[in-house]
N, C-alpha and C positions, 0 to 999 in steps of 0.2 A: 443696602445698598454700602460701597466702601467707596470711601471718596479717593482719587489718583491722584499722589502727590508727583506732580512735574519731579523728573530728574535735575538736579545742579548739575549746572555747566560749568566746566573749569574756564576762565580766563585764558587759557590756552589752544583752546576747541574751538576761539572763534577769532578768525583775525581782525585786527585793525583797519580799521577805513584805508590808512596810508601810511605808507615807511618808509620815513628817508634815514637815509646812512650820514652819519656827523662825525667827525672826527674830534670834538671838542668835549669838554666835559659838562658844559653849559648852554644852553638852547634855548632859544627865545621864539613863540608860537604867537599868532594871532587868530589861528586860522583857515585864513588866507581869505582872496578875494571877498566882495561886497558884504558877504555875511557873513563877519569873522564874528569875533570875538576881544576881550582886553587882553591886549599884551600881556604877555605872563611869562616867566622864565622857570626852566625846567635844569635840574641838575641831575644828571648822572653818577656822577661822583664814580662807585666802582663797579655799579650795576652794569650790564648789558645793555640796558633798553633803559627808557622812559616813554609814560603813556600822557599825555595831554589832560589832565579832567576835564578839559571843556568841549575838546574836540574827536578824543580821541587818538588823535594823531601819535605813530611810534616812532619814536625818534631811536634807532639803533646805532651803536659803538660801532664805528668801522675799523676791524684789524686789518691795520699798514694803509694798504689803496685798497685793497676789495670789501667789496661792499656784503652786507647779506644778503642772501637768495629774496628775491623780490623787493628789497629795499630799492627807493629813487635815489640815485647820489646824486642828482642836483635840488638842493634845498638853499630860498633863498630868502636871508635871516630877515626878516620884517622890523629889524632896528639893527640897522648897520650904523657902526661907531667909524668917526675918522679917527685917525692915526692921534694919539696922544688924549682922546676921551673918555679912557678910560685908567 
């Protein structure tokens, strides 16, 4: 009897749980809600998107004012900074 090896699935084949359009190069994620995760900072750099390692949220760079298809346009930063804090 021959064992069946499952086919590998590329990361692009499975959509992320949530996508958010962002305009900056750095974004904070805490998983959202009461059952979130520790606050982490994610760096997009030159990449078109970055995925959170805890919750798999995907943050997609918005080109100009147009959000990528399927991305939510409202993302509330969990770590708001007052003017002068940075």
